[in-house]
N, C-alpha and C positions, 0 to 999 in steps of 0.2 A: 084717852091716858083717864086715871081715875083722880085726877086733881081738878076743884073746877077754880083755883088760881093760885098764879106765885107765893104767893102766903101762906097757901095749904102746903104746896110743897117743900119748902122753908121749914117750915115749922114740922114737917115731917122728918127734914134731915135732921134737925134739929135735934127733936123727942128722941134722933133711931140714931142719936152723934155715926150720920153716915155723911159723905158727900155726896149732893149736890146729885150730880149725876148718879149716883148709886139709887137713888131711891128712886130716882126718872125708871133707871134703865129695871130695877127689879119690880114696879107697879107695871109696866109696859110688856114685858115675862110673866110676870102674873093674870093680867088681863088677855094675854095671847094663847097661852101655854106654851112659851119656851122658856129655855135657861139663857143664861149669860153668855157661854158660847156663841149660843144660837144668834142671840141680840146683837153680840158684836160683828159679827159673817155677816148681820143683814146691813147693819151702818157700814160695815167696811165695801161691801157691794155697791151702794148706794152712794158714796163717797167717791168708788171708781167711777161709776157714774156722770157725778156733777161734777171730775176733775174732766173726761173725755170729750162732755158738752163744753166747757171749756174751750180748751184746746181746739176743738172743731171751728172756734167762734169767728164770725168774719162781720163785720160792720155791714158789708154790703148786701148779707142777707136778707130777703125778703118773704113775705108771704106769699102763694101762687096772687093771691090777689093784691098782692103792692099796698095793701093794708096796714101791716104787720110788717114789724120789724125794723130796725137802725135806731129805736129806741134809746139802749143801751150807750151808744156812742154817743148820742146828745146829751144823758146824763154823763157823762163822764165830760163832757169838753164843756159843760155848766158848768161841776163842781169847779172844773178846773180855772174858772173864770171865777170862780168865789172864793179859793182859796189862794191861790196864784201859783199852783204845782200840778201836771196832769197825777190821777189818781193810777195806781198802780196795781197787781193783782197781788192780794196778800196767802201766803197759804199759812196753816197752824199744822204744826207735826205733833 
C-alpha cells in the first residue's frame, strides 16, 4: 500500500473529497495494476473464504502436534467473564 500512516490515508481522502475506502481501493488498484471491479471481485472471494472458514470452526480442532488450537474458544470464554455475557459473531452486510 502506498500509504505510510492512517493520517496519510485520511489526508488523501480529504484532499480528493472521496470516502476513505475509495482512496485505499484506488491506491491498491494503482499499485497492483487492476481496476475497481477486479478489486471488488478479489475482496468478495476473500470474504467468502473467511465466511467458509468461520462456518467450519470447531473449538475442539487442534494441530497435528496438539500445540495449536482452541485459543479462540478460550478468548471467547474469558471475554464472557469480563463483560458478563457471551460474545456472538456479527456479520456486516
